[in-house]
N, CA, C and O atoms as a GROMACS GRO file, in nm:
protein
  588
    1MET      N    1 -18.620 -16.648  -9.036
    1MET     CA    2 -18.710 -16.741  -8.971
    1MET      C    3 -18.791 -16.812  -9.079
    1MET      O    4 -18.846 -16.747  -9.168
    2THR      N    5 -18.797 -16.943  -9.070
    2THR     CA    6 -18.863 -17.018  -9.176
    2THR      C    7 -19.011 -17.045  -9.146
    2THR      O    8 -19.088 -17.069  -9.239
    3ASN      N    9 -19.052 -17.041  -9.021
    3ASN     CA   10 -19.191 -17.068  -8.986
    3ASN      C   11 -19.262 -16.940  -8.947
    3ASN      O   12 -19.203 -16.852  -8.884
    4SER      N   13 -19.389 -16.930  -8.984
    4SER     CA   14 -19.468 -16.814  -8.945
    4SER      C   15 -19.538 -16.843  -8.812
    4SER      O   16 -19.541 -16.957  -8.766
    5LEU      N   17 -19.593 -16.739  -8.753
    5LEU     CA   18 -19.669 -16.758  -8.629
    5LEU      C   19 -19.784 -16.857  -8.651
    5LEU      O   20 -19.816 -16.936  -8.563
    6LYS      N   21 -19.845 -16.850  -8.768
    6LYS     CA   22 -19.956 -16.941  -8.800
    6LYS      C   23 -19.908 -17.086  -8.803
    6LYS      O   24 -19.980 -17.176  -8.759
    7ASP      N   25 -19.786 -17.110  -8.854
    7ASP     CA   26 -19.730 -17.246  -8.856
    7ASP      C   27 -19.714 -17.299  -8.714
    7ASP      O   28 -19.748 -17.414  -8.685
    8TYR      N   29 -19.662 -17.214  -8.625
    8TYR     CA   30 -19.644 -17.256  -8.486
    8TYR      C   31 -19.779 -17.280  -8.418
    8TYR      O   32 -19.794 -17.374  -8.341
    9GLU      N   33 -19.876 -17.194  -8.447
    9GLU     CA   34 -20.008 -17.212  -8.389
    9GLU      C   35 -20.070 -17.343  -8.437
    9GLU      O   36 -20.127 -17.418  -8.357
   10ASP      N   37 -20.059 -17.372  -8.567
   10ASP     CA   38 -20.112 -17.497  -8.622
   10ASP      C   39 -20.046 -17.618  -8.556
   10ASP      O   40 -20.114 -17.713  -8.520
   11MET      N   41 -19.913 -17.615  -8.540
   11MET     CA   42 -19.841 -17.724  -8.477
   11MET      C   43 -19.886 -17.740  -8.332
   11MET      O   44 -19.906 -17.852  -8.284
   12PHE      N   45 -19.902 -17.628  -8.260
   12PHE     CA   46 -19.945 -17.626  -8.121
   12PHE      C   47 -20.080 -17.698  -8.107
   12PHE      O   48 -20.099 -17.780  -8.017
   13ARG      N   49 -20.172 -17.664  -8.195
   13ARG     CA   50 -20.306 -17.725  -8.189
   13ARG      C   51 -20.304 -17.870  -8.237
   13ARG      O   52 -20.366 -17.956  -8.174
   14ARG      N   53 -20.233 -17.899  -8.346
   14ARG     CA   54 -20.230 -18.033  -8.404
   14ARG      C   55 -20.171 -18.135  -8.307
   14ARG      O   56 -20.219 -18.248  -8.298
   15LEU      N   57 -20.066 -18.096  -8.234
   15LEU     CA   58 -20.002 -18.187  -8.140
   15LEU      C   59 -20.064 -18.182  -8.001
   15LEU      O   60 -20.019 -18.253  -7.911
   16SER      N   61 -20.167 -18.099  -7.984
   16SER     CA   62 -20.236 -18.084  -7.855
   16SER      C   63 -20.137 -18.053  -7.743
   16SER      O   64 -20.143 -18.112  -7.635
   17LEU      N   65 -20.046 -17.960  -7.770
   17LEU     CA   66 -19.947 -17.923  -7.670
   17LEU      C   67 -20.009 -17.832  -7.566
   17LEU      O   68 -20.106 -17.761  -7.594
   18SER      N   69 -19.954 -17.834  -7.446
   18SER     CA   70 -19.998 -17.740  -7.344
   18SER      C   71 -19.902 -17.622  -7.338
   18SER      O   72 -19.937 -17.516  -7.286
   19GLU      N   73 -19.779 -17.640  -7.391
   19GLU     CA   74 -19.682 -17.531  -7.389
   19GLU      C   75 -19.579 -17.554  -7.501
   19GLU      O   76 -19.542 -17.668  -7.530
   20LEU      N   77 -19.534 -17.444  -7.563
   20LEU     CA   78 -19.433 -17.450  -7.667
   20LEU      C   79 -19.348 -17.326  -7.656
   20LEU      O   80 -19.400 -17.215  -7.644
   21GLU      N   81 -19.217 -17.344  -7.660
   21GLU     CA   82 -19.126 -17.230  -7.654
   21GLU      C   83 -19.023 -17.245  -7.766
   21GLU      O   84 -18.961 -17.351  -7.781
   22VAL      N   85 -19.004 -17.137  -7.844
   22VAL     CA   86 -18.913 -17.139  -7.958
   22VAL      C   87 -18.826 -17.014  -7.952
   22VAL      O   88 -18.876 -16.905  -7.928
   23GLU      N   89 -18.695 -17.031  -7.973
   23GLU     CA   90 -18.604 -16.918  -7.982
   23GLU      C   91 -18.522 -16.934  -8.108
   23GLU      O   92 -18.467 -17.040  -8.136
   24ASP      N   93 -18.514 -16.826  -8.186
   24ASP     CA   94 -18.436 -16.824  -8.308
   24ASP      C   95 -18.376 -16.685  -8.321
   24ASP      O   96 -18.440 -16.593  -8.373
   25GLY      N   97 -18.253 -16.668  -8.273
   25GLY     CA   98 -18.190 -16.536  -8.273
   25GLY      C   99 -18.266 -16.442  -8.182
   25GLY      O  100 -18.283 -16.471  -8.064
   26ASP      N  101 -18.312 -16.329  -8.236
   26ASP     CA  102 -18.388 -16.232  -8.158
   26ASP      C  103 -18.535 -16.271  -8.144
   26ASP      O  104 -18.607 -16.214  -8.062
   27PHE      N  105 -18.580 -16.366  -8.225
   27PHE     CA  106 -18.720 -16.409  -8.222
   27PHE      C  107 -18.741 -16.506  -8.106
   27PHE      O  108 -18.670 -16.606  -8.095
   28LYS      N  109 -18.837 -16.477  -8.022
   28LYS     CA  110 -18.873 -16.566  -7.911
   28LYS      C  111 -19.024 -16.581  -7.913
   28LYS      O  112 -19.098 -16.483  -7.924
   29LEU      N  113 -19.069 -16.705  -7.902
   29LEU     CA  114 -19.212 -16.734  -7.903
   29LEU      C  115 -19.241 -16.831  -7.791
   29LEU      O  116 -19.172 -16.932  -7.775
   30ARG      N  117 -19.342 -16.799  -7.713
   30ARG     CA  118 -19.385 -16.890  -7.607
   30ARG      C  119 -19.536 -16.902  -7.616
   30ARG      O  120 -19.608 -16.802  -7.607
   31MET      N  121 -19.583 -17.023  -7.632
   31MET     CA  122 -19.727 -17.049  -7.638
   31MET      C  123 -19.762 -17.139  -7.521
   31MET      O  124 -19.695 -17.240  -7.497
   32LYS      N  125 -19.867 -17.102  -7.449
   32LYS     CA  126 -19.909 -17.180  -7.334
   32LYS      C  127 -20.061 -17.181  -7.329
   32LYS      O  128 -20.125 -17.076  -7.342
   33LYS      N  129 -20.119 -17.297  -7.312
   33LYS     CA  130 -20.264 -17.308  -7.305
   33LYS      C  131 -20.307 -17.268  -7.165
   33LYS      O  132 -20.265 -17.328  -7.066
   34GLU      N  133 -20.392 -17.168  -7.158
   34GLU     CA  134 -20.449 -17.119  -7.032
   34GLU      C  135 -20.598 -17.149  -7.038
   34GLU      O  136 -20.667 -17.096  -7.125
   35TRP      N  137 -20.648 -17.230  -6.950
   35TRP     CA  138 -20.788 -17.270  -6.954
   35TRP      C  139 -20.883 -17.159  -6.910
   35TRP      O  140 -21.002 -17.167  -6.940
   36ASN      N  141 -20.835 -17.056  -6.839
   36ASN     CA  142 -20.922 -16.950  -6.792
   36ASN      C  143 -20.922 -16.826  -6.879
   36ASN      O  144 -20.997 -16.732  -6.853
   37THR      N  145 -20.838 -16.822  -6.984
   37THR     CA  146 -20.830 -16.707  -7.072
   37THR      C  147 -20.935 -16.720  -7.180
   37THR      O  148 -20.942 -16.825  -7.245
   38PRO      N  149 -21.019 -16.617  -7.204
   38PRO     CA  150 -21.131 -16.632  -7.296
   38PRO      C  151 -21.097 -16.631  -7.444
   38PRO      O  152 -21.180 -16.675  -7.524
   39ALA      N  153 -20.981 -16.585  -7.485
   39ALA     CA  154 -20.954 -16.574  -7.629
   39ALA      C  155 -20.807 -16.592  -7.659
   39ALA      O  156 -20.723 -16.591  -7.569
   40LEU      N  157 -20.776 -16.608  -7.787
   40LEU     CA  158 -20.638 -16.614  -7.833
   40LEU      C  159 -20.583 -16.473  -7.832
   40LEU      O  160 -20.642 -16.382  -7.891
   41GLU      N  161 -20.470 -16.454  -7.764
   41GLU     CA  162 -20.416 -16.320  -7.747
   41GLU      C  163 -20.268 -16.321  -7.782
   41GLU      O  164 -20.194 -16.408  -7.735
   42ALA      N  165 -20.224 -16.228  -7.863
   42ALA     CA  166 -20.083 -16.216  -7.897
   42ALA      C  167 -20.032 -16.083  -7.844
   42ALA      O  168 -20.093 -15.979  -7.864
   43VAL      N  169 -19.918 -16.090  -7.776
   43VAL     CA  170 -19.860 -15.970  -7.718
   43VAL      C  171 -19.716 -15.960  -7.767
   43VAL      O  172 -19.638 -16.054  -7.748
   44ALA      N  173 -19.678 -15.850  -7.829
   44ALA     CA  174 -19.542 -15.831  -7.876
   44ALA      C  175 -19.475 -15.724  -7.790
   44ALA      O  176 -19.531 -15.616  -7.770
   45ALA      N  177 -19.356 -15.755  -7.741
   45ALA     CA  178 -19.282 -15.659  -7.659
   45ALA      C  179 -19.133 -15.684  -7.676
   45ALA      O  180 -19.086 -15.795  -7.654
   46GLU      N  181 -19.060 -15.583  -7.715
   46GLU     CA  182 -18.914 -15.589  -7.728
   46GLU      C  183 -18.866 -15.709  -7.808
   46GLU      O  184 -18.774 -15.779  -7.767
   47GLY      N  185 -18.928 -15.733  -7.922
   47GLY     CA  186 -18.885 -15.842  -8.009
   47GLY      C  187 -18.933 -15.979  -7.966
   47GLY      O  188 -18.906 -16.078  -8.034
   48ALA      N  189 -19.004 -15.988  -7.854
   48ALA     CA  190 -19.054 -16.117  -7.807
   48ALA      C  191 -19.204 -16.122  -7.833
   48ALA      O  192 -19.274 -16.021  -7.821
   49VAL      N  193 -19.253 -16.239  -7.868
   49VAL     CA  194 -19.396 -16.258  -7.892
   49VAL      C  195 -19.443 -16.365  -7.796
   49VAL      O  196 -19.381 -16.470  -7.782
   50GLN      N  197 -19.553 -16.336  -7.728
   50GLN     CA  198 -19.610 -16.435  -7.637
   50GLN      C  199 -19.755 -16.456  -7.676
   50GLN      O  200 -19.829 -16.360  -7.695
   51ILE      N  201 -19.794 -16.581  -7.688
   51ILE     CA  202 -19.930 -16.613  -7.725
   51ILE      C  203 -19.989 -16.700  -7.615
   51ILE      O  204 -19.931 -16.801  -7.575
   52GLN      N  205 -20.105 -16.660  -7.568
   52GLN     CA  206 -20.176 -16.742  -7.472
   52GLN      C  207 -20.301 -16.791  -7.542
   52GLN      O  208 -20.383 -16.711  -7.588
   53ALA      N  209 -20.316 -16.922  -7.550
   53ALA     CA  210 -20.430 -16.980  -7.622
   53ALA      C  211 -20.523 -17.047  -7.524
   53ALA      O  212 -20.481 -17.114  -7.430
   54SER      N  213 -20.650 -17.029  -7.547
   54SER     CA  214 -20.749 -17.095  -7.465
   54SER      C  215 -20.864 -17.138  -7.554
   54SER      O  216 -20.904 -17.066  -7.645
   55GLU      N  217 -20.914 -17.253  -7.526
   55GLU     CA  218 -21.029 -17.300  -7.600
   55GLU      C  219 -21.132 -17.344  -7.497
   55GLU      O  220 -21.125 -17.455  -7.445
   56MET      N  221 -21.226 -17.259  -7.470
   56MET     CA  222 -21.326 -17.286  -7.368
   56MET      C  223 -21.414 -17.405  -7.409
   56MET      O  224 -21.472 -17.471  -7.322
   57ALA      N  225 -21.425 -17.432  -7.539
   57ALA     CA  226 -21.509 -17.542  -7.585
   57ALA      C  227 -21.444 -17.678  -7.562
   57ALA      O  228 -21.511 -17.781  -7.568
   58LEU      N  229 -21.313 -17.680  -7.534
   58LEU     CA  230 -21.245 -17.808  -7.512
   58LEU      C  231 -21.287 -17.868  -7.379
   58LEU      O  232 -21.295 -17.798  -7.278
   59GLU      N  233 -21.313 -17.997  -7.379
   59GLU     CA  234 -21.339 -18.065  -7.254
   59GLU      C  235 -21.205 -18.100  -7.191
   59GLU      O  236 -21.109 -18.129  -7.263
   60PRO      N  237 -21.196 -18.097  -7.058
   60PRO     CA  238 -21.072 -18.143  -6.996
   60PRO      C  239 -21.046 -18.288  -7.038
   60PRO      O  240 -21.139 -18.367  -7.052
   61ALA      N  241 -20.920 -18.321  -7.057
   61ALA     CA  242 -20.884 -18.457  -7.100
   61ALA      C  243 -20.934 -18.558  -6.998
   61ALA      O  244 -20.920 -18.539  -6.878
   62LYS      N  245 -20.994 -18.665  -7.049
   62LYS     CA  246 -21.043 -18.769  -6.960
   62LYS      C  247 -20.925 -18.852  -6.912
   62LYS      O  248 -20.834 -18.882  -6.989
   63LYS      N  249 -20.929 -18.888  -6.785
   63LYS     CA  250 -20.819 -18.966  -6.730
   63LYS      C  251 -20.827 -19.109  -6.780
   63LYS      O  252 -20.935 -19.167  -6.793
   64THR      N  253 -20.710 -19.166  -6.808
   64THR     CA  254 -20.706 -19.305  -6.849
   64THR      C  255 -20.724 -19.391  -6.725
   64THR      O  256 -20.717 -19.341  -6.613
   65GLU      N  257 -20.746 -19.517  -6.745
   65GLU     CA  258 -20.764 -19.608  -6.633
   65GLU      C  259 -20.642 -19.606  -6.542
   65GLU      O  260 -20.655 -19.612  -6.420
   66ALA      N  261 -20.522 -19.597  -6.600
   66ALA     CA  262 -20.399 -19.596  -6.522
   66ALA      C  263 -20.388 -19.471  -6.436
   66ALA      O  264 -20.327 -19.475  -6.329
   67GLU      N  265 -20.448 -19.359  -6.480
   67GLU     CA  266 -20.439 -19.234  -6.405
   67GLU      C  267 -20.552 -19.217  -6.305
   67GLU      O  268 -20.546 -19.126  -6.222
   68SER      N  269 -20.656 -19.301  -6.310
   68SER     CA  270 -20.775 -19.279  -6.231
   68SER      C  271 -20.763 -19.327  -6.086
   68SER      O  272 -20.850 -19.296  -6.005
   69PHE      N  273 -20.659 -19.401  -6.053
   69PHE     CA  274 -20.644 -19.442  -5.914
   69PHE      C  275 -20.511 -19.389  -5.859
   69PHE      O  276 -20.421 -19.352  -5.934
   70ALA      N  277 -20.503 -19.387  -5.727
   70ALA     CA  278 -20.384 -19.332  -5.662
   70ALA      C  279 -20.262 -19.419  -5.693
   70ALA      O  280 -20.272 -19.542  -5.695
   71VAL      N  281 -20.149 -19.355  -5.717
   71VAL     CA  282 -20.027 -19.426  -5.752
   71VAL      C  283 -19.936 -19.430  -5.630
   71VAL      O  284 -19.910 -19.327  -5.567
   72SER      N  285 -19.889 -19.551  -5.597
   72SER     CA  286 -19.791 -19.561  -5.489
   72SER      C  287 -19.659 -19.603  -5.551
   72SER      O  288 -19.656 -19.687  -5.640
   73GLY      N  289 -19.553 -19.544  -5.504
   73GLY     CA  290 -19.422 -19.572  -5.561
   73GLY      C  291 -19.358 -19.445  -5.610
   73GLY      O  292 -19.412 -19.336  -5.592
   74VAL      N  293 -19.242 -19.458  -5.672
   74VAL     CA  294 -19.168 -19.343  -5.725
   74VAL      C  295 -19.206 -19.322  -5.870
   74VAL      O  296 -19.193 -19.412  -5.952
   75GLU      N  297 -19.254 -19.201  -5.901
   75GLU     CA  298 -19.289 -19.168  -6.038
   75GLU      C  299 -19.164 -19.122  -6.112
   75GLU      O  300 -19.089 -19.038  -6.062
   76VAL      N  301 -19.141 -19.176  -6.231
   76VAL     CA  302 -19.032 -19.132  -6.317
   76VAL      C  303 -19.096 -19.048  -6.426
   76VAL      O  304 -19.175 -19.098  -6.507
   77LYS      N  305 -19.063 -18.918  -6.428
   77LYS     CA  306 -19.128 -18.824  -6.520
   77LYS      C  307 -19.035 -18.788  -6.636
   77LYS      O  308 -18.912 -18.795  -6.625
   78ALA      N  309 -19.097 -18.749  -6.746
   78ALA     CA  310 -19.022 -18.707  -6.865
   78ALA      C  311 -18.950 -18.575  -6.836
   78ALA      O  312 -19.014 -18.480  -6.792
   79PRO      N  313 -18.818 -18.569  -6.859
   79PRO     CA  314 -18.743 -18.446  -6.835
   79PRO      C  315 -18.761 -18.342  -6.945
   79PRO      O  316 -18.720 -18.227  -6.931
   80LEU      N  317 -18.824 -18.384  -7.056
   80LEU     CA  318 -18.845 -18.293  -7.169
   80LEU      C  319 -18.953 -18.351  -7.259
   80LEU      O  320 -18.993 -18.466  -7.244
   81LEU      N  321 -18.999 -18.270  -7.352
   81LEU     CA  322 -19.096 -18.314  -7.451
   81LEU      C  323 -19.021 -18.392  -7.557
   81LEU      O  324 -18.915 -18.348  -7.604
   82GLY      N  325 -19.073 -18.508  -7.597
   82GLY     CA  326 -19.006 -18.586  -7.700
   82GLY      C  327 -19.083 -18.712  -7.733
   82GLY      O  328 -19.190 -18.738  -7.679
   83VAL      N  329 -19.026 -18.790  -7.822
   83VAL     CA  330 -19.085 -18.918  -7.863
   83VAL      C  331 -19.026 -19.029  -7.777
   83VAL      O  332 -18.904 -19.041  -7.764
   84PHE      N  333 -19.114 -19.109  -7.718
   84PHE     CA  334 -19.076 -19.215  -7.625
   84PHE      C  335 -19.032 -19.340  -7.700
   84PHE      O  336 -19.103 -19.389  -7.788
   85TYR      N  337 -18.913 -19.392  -7.663
   85TYR     CA  338 -18.865 -19.520  -7.716
   85TYR      C  339 -18.825 -19.606  -7.597
   85TYR      O  340 -18.731 -19.574  -7.524
   86GLY      N  341 -18.896 -19.717  -7.578
   86GLY     CA  342 -18.870 -19.806  -7.466
   86GLY      C  343 -18.751 -19.897  -7.489
   86GLY      O  344 -18.676 -19.926  -7.396
   87ALA      N  345 -18.732 -19.943  -7.612
   87ALA     CA  346 -18.619 -20.029  -7.644
   87ALA      C  347 -18.494 -19.942  -7.654
   87ALA      O  348 -18.488 -19.849  -7.734
   88VAL      N  349 -18.394 -19.974  -7.571
   88VAL     CA  350 -18.273 -19.891  -7.563
   88VAL      C  351 -18.152 -19.972  -7.602
   88VAL      O  352 -18.123 -20.074  -7.540
   89GLY      N  353 -18.080 -19.927  -7.705
   89GLY     CA  354 -17.955 -19.990  -7.744
   89GLY      C  355 -17.965 -20.140  -7.770
   89GLY      O  356 -17.875 -20.215  -7.731
   90GLY      N  357 -18.070 -20.183  -7.833
   90GLY     CA  358 -18.085 -20.325  -7.864
   90GLY      C  359 -18.149 -20.406  -7.753
   90GLY      O  360 -18.184 -20.522  -7.774
   91LYS      N  361 -18.164 -20.347  -7.635
   91LYS     CA  362 -18.231 -20.418  -7.525
   91LYS      C  363 -18.382 -20.399  -7.539
   91LYS      O  364 -18.428 -20.297  -7.591
   92ARG      N  365 -18.456 -20.496  -7.492
   92ARG     CA  366 -18.602 -20.484  -7.499
   92ARG      C  367 -18.651 -20.377  -7.400
   92ARG      O  368 -18.580 -20.342  -7.306
   93ALA      N  369 -18.770 -20.328  -7.423
   93ALA     CA  370 -18.829 -20.228  -7.336
   93ALA      C  371 -18.862 -20.289  -7.200
   93ALA      O  372 -18.903 -20.405  -7.193
   94VAL      N  373 -18.846 -20.211  -7.093
   94VAL     CA  374 -18.884 -20.261  -6.961
   94VAL      C  375 -19.036 -20.269  -6.954
   94VAL      O  376 -19.107 -20.193  -7.021
   95LYS      N  377 -19.085 -20.363  -6.874
   95LYS     CA  378 -19.229 -20.379  -6.858
   95LYS      C  379 -19.260 -20.399  -6.710
   95LYS      O  380 -19.170 -20.419  -6.629
   96ALA      N  381 -19.387 -20.392  -6.677
   96ALA     CA  382 -19.430 -20.409  -6.538
   96ALA      C  383 -19.377 -20.542  -6.485
   96ALA      O  384 -19.386 -20.645  -6.552
   97GLY      N  385 -19.322 -20.538  -6.366
   97GLY     CA  386 -19.267 -20.658  -6.303
   97GLY      C  387 -19.116 -20.671  -6.317
   97GLY      O  388 -19.056 -20.750  -6.245
   98ASP      N  389 -19.054 -20.595  -6.406
   98ASP     CA  390 -18.910 -20.600  -6.424
   98ASP      C  391 -18.839 -20.534  -6.307
   98ASP      O  392 -18.886 -20.433  -6.254
   99LYS      N  393 -18.726 -20.590  -6.267
   99LYS     CA  394 -18.643 -20.531  -6.161
   99LYS      C  395 -18.544 -20.435  -6.227
   99LYS      O  396 -18.486 -20.466  -6.331
  100VAL      N  397 -18.525 -20.319  -6.166
  100VAL     CA  398 -18.429 -20.221  -6.216
  100VAL      C  399 -18.341 -20.172  -6.102
  100VAL      O  400 -18.382 -20.172  -5.986
  101GLU      N  401 -18.221 -20.131  -6.136
  101GLU     CA  402 -18.127 -20.074  -6.039
  101GLU      C  403 -18.119 -19.924  -6.063
  101GLU      O  404 -18.140 -19.876  -6.174
  102LYS      N  405 -18.088 -19.851  -5.958
  102LYS     CA  406 -18.070 -19.706  -5.970
  102LYS      C  407 -17.966 -19.678  -6.079
  102LYS      O  408 -17.857 -19.735  -6.077
  103GLY      N  409 -18.000 -19.590  -6.173
  103GLY     CA  410 -17.909 -19.555  -6.281
  103GLY      C  411 -17.930 -19.634  -6.409
  103GLY      O  412 -17.873 -19.599  -6.512
  104ASP      N  413 -18.011 -19.741  -6.404
  104ASP     CA  414 -18.042 -19.816  -6.527
  104ASP      C  415 -18.119 -19.725  -6.624
  104ASP      O  416 -18.202 -19.645  -6.582
  105VAL      N  417 -18.090 -19.739  -6.752
  105VAL     CA  418 -18.163 -19.662  -6.854
  105VAL      C  419 -18.297 -19.731  -6.876
  105VAL      O  420 -18.303 -19.848  -6.914
  106LEU      N  421 -18.406 -19.656  -6.853
  106LEU     CA  422 -18.541 -19.710  -6.868
  106LEU      C  423 -18.595 -19.690  -7.010
  106LEU      O  424 -18.667 -19.774  -7.063
  107CYS      N  425 -18.558 -19.576  -7.071
  107CYS     CA  426 -18.607 -19.545  -7.205
  107CYS      C  427 -18.524 -19.429  -7.259
  107CYS      O  428 -18.438 -19.374  -7.190
  108THR      N  429 -18.551 -19.393  -7.384
  108THR     CA  430 -18.491 -19.272  -7.439
  108THR      C  431 -18.604 -19.185  -7.492
  108THR      O  432 -18.710 -19.234  -7.532
  109LEU      N  433 -18.580 -19.055  -7.492
  109LEU     CA  434 -18.673 -18.958  -7.549
  109LEU      C  435 -18.600 -18.886  -7.661
  109LEU      O  436 -18.492 -18.830  -7.640
  110GLU      N  437 -18.658 -18.888  -7.779
  110GLU     CA  438 -18.598 -18.820  -7.892
  110GLU      C  439 -18.657 -18.680  -7.902
  110GLU      O  440 -18.778 -18.663  -7.914
  111ALA      N  441 -18.568 -18.581  -7.897
  111ALA     CA  442 -18.610 -18.441  -7.910
  111ALA      C  443 -18.509 -18.373  -8.001
  111ALA      O  444 -18.388 -18.375  -7.974
  112MET      N  445 -18.557 -18.313  -8.108
  112MET     CA  446 -18.472 -18.242  -8.203
  112MET      C  447 -18.360 -18.332  -8.254
  112MET      O  448 -18.245 -18.289  -8.264
  113LYS      N  449 -18.394 -18.456  -8.287
  113LYS     CA  450 -18.302 -18.556  -8.342
  113LYS      C  451 -18.190 -18.597  -8.246
  113LYS      O  452 -18.090 -18.655  -8.287
  114MET      N  453 -18.208 -18.566  -8.118
  114MET     CA  454 -18.112 -18.607  -8.016
  114MET      C  455 -18.180 -18.706  -7.923
  114MET      O  456 -18.296 -18.687  -7.887
  115MET      N  457 -18.109 -18.812  -7.885
  115MET     CA  458 -18.163 -18.914  -7.797
  115MET      C  459 -18.121 -18.882  -7.653
  115MET      O  460 -18.002 -18.865  -7.624
  116ASN      N  461 -18.218 -18.873  -7.563
  116ASN     CA  462 -18.195 -18.841  -7.424
  116ASN      C  463 -18.238 -18.958  -7.337
  116ASN      O  464 -18.353 -19.002  -7.343
  117GLU      N  465 -18.146 -19.010  -7.257
  117GLU     CA  466 -18.175 -19.125  -7.172
  117GLU      C  467 -18.252 -19.083  -7.049
  117GLU      O  468 -18.227 -18.977  -6.991
  118VAL      N  469 -18.348 -19.167  -7.008
  118VAL     CA  470 -18.419 -19.149  -6.882
  118VAL      C  471 -18.376 -19.264  -6.794
  118VAL      O  472 -18.397 -19.381  -6.828
  119LYS      N  473 -18.314 -19.232  -6.680
  119LYS     CA  474 -18.258 -19.334  -6.592
  119LYS      C  475 -18.343 -19.351  -6.467
  119LYS      O  476 -18.414 -19.260  -6.424
  120ALA      N  477 -18.336 -19.471  -6.410
  120ALA     CA  478 -18.409 -19.502  -6.288
  120ALA      C  479 -18.350 -19.424  -6.171
  120ALA      O  480 -18.229 -19.432  -6.147
  121PRO      N  481 -18.433 -19.347  -6.097
  121PRO     CA  482 -18.382 -19.271  -5.984
  121PRO      C  483 -18.362 -19.357  -5.859
  121PRO      O  484 -18.291 -19.318  -5.766
  122VAL      N  485 -18.425 -19.476  -5.858
  122VAL     CA  486 -18.415 -19.568  -5.744
  122VAL      C  487 -18.411 -19.712  -5.796
  122VAL      O  488 -18.446 -19.738  -5.911
  123SER      N  489 -18.369 -19.802  -5.710
  123SER     CA  490 -18.376 -19.945  -5.741
  123SER      C  491 -18.514 -19.994  -5.700
  123SER      O  492 -18.573 -19.944  -5.605
  124GLY      N  493 -18.566 -20.093  -5.773
  124GLY     CA  494 -18.697 -20.148  -5.738
  124GLY      C  495 -18.756 -20.227  -5.852
  124GLY      O  496 -18.685 -20.273  -5.942
  125THR      N  497 -18.888 -20.241  -5.848
  125THR     CA  498 -18.962 -20.316  -5.949
  125THR      C  499 -19.053 -20.219  -6.024
  125THR      O  500 -19.119 -20.134  -5.963
  126ILE      N  501 -19.055 -20.232  -6.156
  126ILE     CA  502 -19.143 -20.149  -6.237
  126ILE      C  503 -19.287 -20.191  -6.207
  126ILE      O  504 -19.325 -20.306  -6.229
  127LYS      N  505 -19.366 -20.097  -6.157
  127LYS     CA  506 -19.506 -20.125  -6.127
  127LYS      C  507 -19.593 -20.094  -6.249
  127LYS      O  508 -19.685 -20.168  -6.281
  128GLN      N  509 -19.562 -19.980  -6.317
  128GLN     CA  510 -19.641 -19.941  -6.433
  128GLN      C  511 -19.552 -19.877  -6.538
  128GLN      O  512 -19.454 -19.810  -6.505
  129VAL      N  513 -19.587 -19.899  -6.663
  129VAL     CA  514 -19.527 -19.828  -6.776
  129VAL      C  515 -19.642 -19.750  -6.838
  129VAL      O  516 -19.738 -19.808  -6.887
  130LEU      N  517 -19.632 -19.615  -6.835
  130LEU     CA  518 -19.744 -19.531  -6.874
  130LEU      C  519 -19.727 -19.464  -7.010
  130LEU      O  520 -19.802 -19.372  -7.044
  131ALA      N  521 -19.630 -19.508  -7.089
  131ALA     CA  522 -19.612 -19.456  -7.225
  131ALA      C  523 -19.584 -19.574  -7.317
  131ALA      O  524 -19.527 -19.675  -7.276
  132ALA      N  525 -19.625 -19.559  -7.441
  132ALA     CA  526 -19.605 -19.666  -7.540
  132ALA      C  527 -19.500 -19.623  -7.641
  132ALA      O  528 -19.474 -19.504  -7.660
  133GLU      N  529 -19.440 -19.720  -7.705
  133GLU     CA  530 -19.338 -19.698  -7.807
  133GLU      C  531 -19.389 -19.598  -7.911
  133GLU      O  532 -19.495 -19.618  -7.970
  134GLY      N  533 -19.312 -19.491  -7.934
  134GLY     CA  534 -19.347 -19.393  -8.035
  134GLY      C  535 -19.440 -19.282  -7.989
  134GLY      O  536 -19.470 -19.191  -8.066
  135ASP      N  537 -19.487 -19.288  -7.863
  135ASP     CA  538 -19.575 -19.182  -7.811
  135ASP      C  539 -19.500 -19.050  -7.801
  135ASP      O  540 -19.380 -19.048  -7.771
  136LEU      N  541 -19.570 -18.940  -7.826
  136LEU     CA  542 -19.516 -18.807  -7.798
  136LEU      C  543 -19.550 -18.777  -7.653
  136LEU      O  544 -19.668 -18.767  -7.618
  137VAL      N  545 -19.448 -18.764  -7.568
  137VAL     CA  546 -19.471 -18.737  -7.427
  137VAL      C  547 -19.435 -18.593  -7.395
  137VAL      O  548 -19.346 -18.535  -7.457
  138GLU      N  549 -19.505 -18.536  -7.299
  138GLU     CA  550 -19.482 -18.399  -7.260
  138GLU      C  551 -19.386 -18.391  -7.142
  138GLU      O  552 -19.366 -18.489  -7.070
  139PHE      N  553 -19.328 -18.274  -7.122
  139PHE     CA  554 -19.243 -18.248  -7.008
  139PHE      C  555 -19.321 -18.278  -6.881
  139PHE      O  556 -19.437 -18.237  -6.867
  140ASP      N  557 -19.260 -18.348  -6.788
  140ASP     CA  558 -19.315 -18.379  -6.656
  140ASP      C  559 -19.427 -18.484  -6.660
  140ASP      O  560 -19.494 -18.505  -6.558
  141GLN      N  561 -19.449 -18.548  -6.774
  141GLN     CA  562 -19.547 -18.655  -6.783
  141GLN      C  563 -19.488 -18.779  -6.715
  141GLN      O  564 -19.371 -18.809  -6.734
  142VAL      N  565 -19.569 -18.850  -6.636
  142VAL     CA  566 -19.522 -18.971  -6.570
  142VAL      C  567 -19.506 -19.082  -6.674
  142VAL      O  568 -19.599 -19.113  -6.747
  143LEU      N  569 -19.385 -19.140  -6.678
  143LEU     CA  570 -19.355 -19.248  -6.774
  143LEU      C  571 -19.359 -19.385  -6.708
  143LEU      O  572 -19.407 -19.482  -6.766
  144PHE      N  573 -19.305 -19.392  -6.585
  144PHE     CA  574 -19.294 -19.518  -6.512
  144PHE      C  575 -19.327 -19.494  -6.366
  144PHE      O  576 -19.314 -19.383  -6.315
  145VAL      N  577 -19.371 -19.603  -6.299
  145VAL     CA  578 -19.384 -19.602  -6.154
  145VAL      C  579 -19.300 -19.719  -6.104
  145VAL      O  580 -19.316 -19.832  -6.150
  146ILE      N  581 -19.209 -19.690  -6.010
  146ILE     CA  582 -19.119 -19.792  -5.954
  146ILE      C  583 -19.151 -19.809  -5.806
  146ILE      O  584 -19.160 -19.711  -5.731
  147GLU      N  585 -19.168 -19.934  -5.763
  147GLU     CA  586 -19.189 -19.963  -5.621
  147GLU      C  587 -19.061 -20.010  -5.558
  147GLU      O  588 -19.058 -20.039  -5.438
   0.00000   0.00000   0.00000
């Protein structure tokens, strides 16, 4: 294993992740931010290490203007953690007001040097684009709203 537990903890905090899971042979690490847990706790059992991190001093993230009102339409969420790229295969990035068909590629997410396409689940008009080029997006984060 090339990274120490401290390296993973530093990465977890630096990227402000809410969850991280790593498997390397028999080594398994899962880090998850728990807001109700009072301290950093490491538990080792049968070759697996689980860390639950909590920082009571952290303020809950403030909602952006786009998140502060109710969303109507179909939310397209990130299927995995990765870097958001709106421009796909030489085509320009979709923007609010663009018409899309079910199955159209809306963006790609780069994870572990692999490009993963995010496709439109329905036909309609893009109402909102909630990620910017190069953003690190989390699993299940809303990327687009389609009406």
